[in-house]
C-alpha positions in Angstrom: -67.3 231.8 154.5 -65.3 233.4 157.2 -66.7 234.7 160.5 -70.3 235.9 160.4 -69.2 239.4 161.6 -67.7 240.0 158.2 -71.2 240.2 156.9 -71.9 243.1 159.2 -69.2 245.4 157.5 -71.7 247.3 155.2 -74.3 248.0 158.0 -74.6 251.2 159.9 -72.7 251.2 163.1 -76.0 251.0 165.1 -77.1 248.0 163.1 -73.7 246.5 163.8 -73.9 247.0 167.5 -77.5 245.5 167.5 -76.4 242.6 165.6 -73.7 241.9 168.1 -76.2 242.3 170.9 -78.5 239.9 169.0 -75.7 237.2 168.8 -74.9 237.3 172.3 -78.6 237.2 173.6 -79.3 234.3 171.2 -76.1 232.3 172.0 -77.0 232.5 175.6 -80.4 230.9 175.1 -80.0 228.3 172.4 -76.3 227.2 171.9 -75.9 223.9 170.4 -79.6 223.5 169.3 -80.7 222.5 165.8 -80.2 225.1 163.1 -84.0 225.7 162.6 -84.3 226.5 166.4 -81.3 228.6 166.6 -82.2 230.7 163.2 -85.7 231.2 164.7 -84.3 232.6 167.9 -81.8 234.8 166.3 -84.5 236.3 163.9 -86.8 236.7 167.0 -84.2 238.7 168.8 -83.4 240.7 165.8 -86.8 241.6 165.1 -87.3 242.7 168.8 -84.4 244.9 168.3 -86.0 246.5 165.2 -83.4 244.8 162.7 -84.2 243.4 159.1 -84.6 239.8 159.7 -83.7 239.1 156.0 -80.1 240.1 156.4 -77.6 237.2 155.5 -75.7 237.6 158.9 -78.7 236.1 160.7 -78.3 232.7 159.1 -74.5 232.8 159.4 -74.7 233.7 163.1 -77.3 231.0 163.9 -75.1 228.4 162.2 -72.3 229.5 164.6 -74.5 229.4 167.7 -75.9 226.2 166.6 -72.3 224.6 166.3 -71.5 225.8 169.9 -71.5 223.1 172.5 -74.2 223.0 174.9 -73.3 223.9 178.4 -69.8 225.3 177.6 -69.1 228.6 179.4 -68.3 231.1 176.6 -65.3 233.6 177.0 
């Protein structure tokens, strides 16, 4: 699979924008954490934003966040 953002293509614009926000918020909070922790964080933020937490982009985004090094500033 490529970039997790590819999974957003079929979503309405508002949902895509919220998904990007969810990613940014979750990646600020749990970079480099175990996948279970990261997935739970992404789902919690998505739920708070009113998104469907069963979307496939959630697990893909969580995997990307989990792979980020802890403490590395993001560009």
